C-alpha positions in Angstrom: 72.5 -39.4 33.9 70.7 -43.0 34.2 71.0 -44.9 37.5 71.5 -42.6 40.2 72.3 -44.6 43.2 72.5 -43.6 46.9 76.0 -43.5 47.4 76.0 -40.3 45.1 77.0 -36.4 46.3 75.1 -33.6 44.7 77.4 -30.4 43.8 75.5 -27.6 44.8 78.4 -25.2 43.9 77.4 -24.4 40.2 74.2 -24.3 38.2 75.2 -28.0 36.6 73.9 -30.0 40.0 75.9 -32.6 38.9 75.1 -36.3 40.9 78.8 -37.8 41.8 79.8 -40.6 42.6 83.0 -42.0 44.6 85.9 -40.5 42.6 83.8 -38.6 40.0 84.6 -35.1 38.7 81.7 -32.7 37.8 82.0 -30.9 34.3 83.7 -28.2 35.7 86.3 -30.3 37.1 86.8 -28.6 39.6 84.9 -30.0 41.9 85.2 -34.3 42.9 83.5 -36.7 45.7 85.2 -37.7 48.5 83.8 -39.7 50.9 80.3 -39.0 49.8 80.7 -35.1 50.2 82.0 -32.9 47.4 85.5 -31.5 47.8 87.8 -28.8 45.8 89.6 -30.7 42.9 92.3 -28.3 43.4 92.6 -27.1 47.0 96.2 -26.1 48.2 97.4 -26.6 44.5 99.5 -24.0 42.5 96.9 -23.0 39.5 99.0 -20.0 38.2 102.1 -19.0 38.6 103.5 -15.4 38.2 107.3 -13.8 38.7 108.1 -11.4 41.3 109.0 -8.9 37.8 105.4 -9.3 36.6 103.7 -9.1 39.9 105.2 -5.9 40.2 104.7 -4.8 36.9 101.0 -5.1 38.1 100.5 -3.3 40.3 102.7 0.0 39.8 100.8 -0.2 35.9 97.2 0.4 38.8 98.8 2.4 41.3 100.1 5.1 38.4 96.3 6.0 38.1 95.6 6.5 41.6 99.2 8.0 42.4 99.9 10.4 39.6 103.7 10.4 39.9 104.6 8.4 42.7 105.3 5.4 39.6 
């Protein structure tokens, strides 16, 4: 990236090592530069929704092999 200034934050999470200016997101779209530091862009947000029925089906499917006859 041309014109790198001293006011850029370096992301050390992945191998891209993005040089991020204030408010800019990295190539992964998961990190953003805020106040000279690299922060999670999706921290505290719901990223996937599953209903109780879907979760129960997943749990039953896996426990069937562990506790034979219980599910």
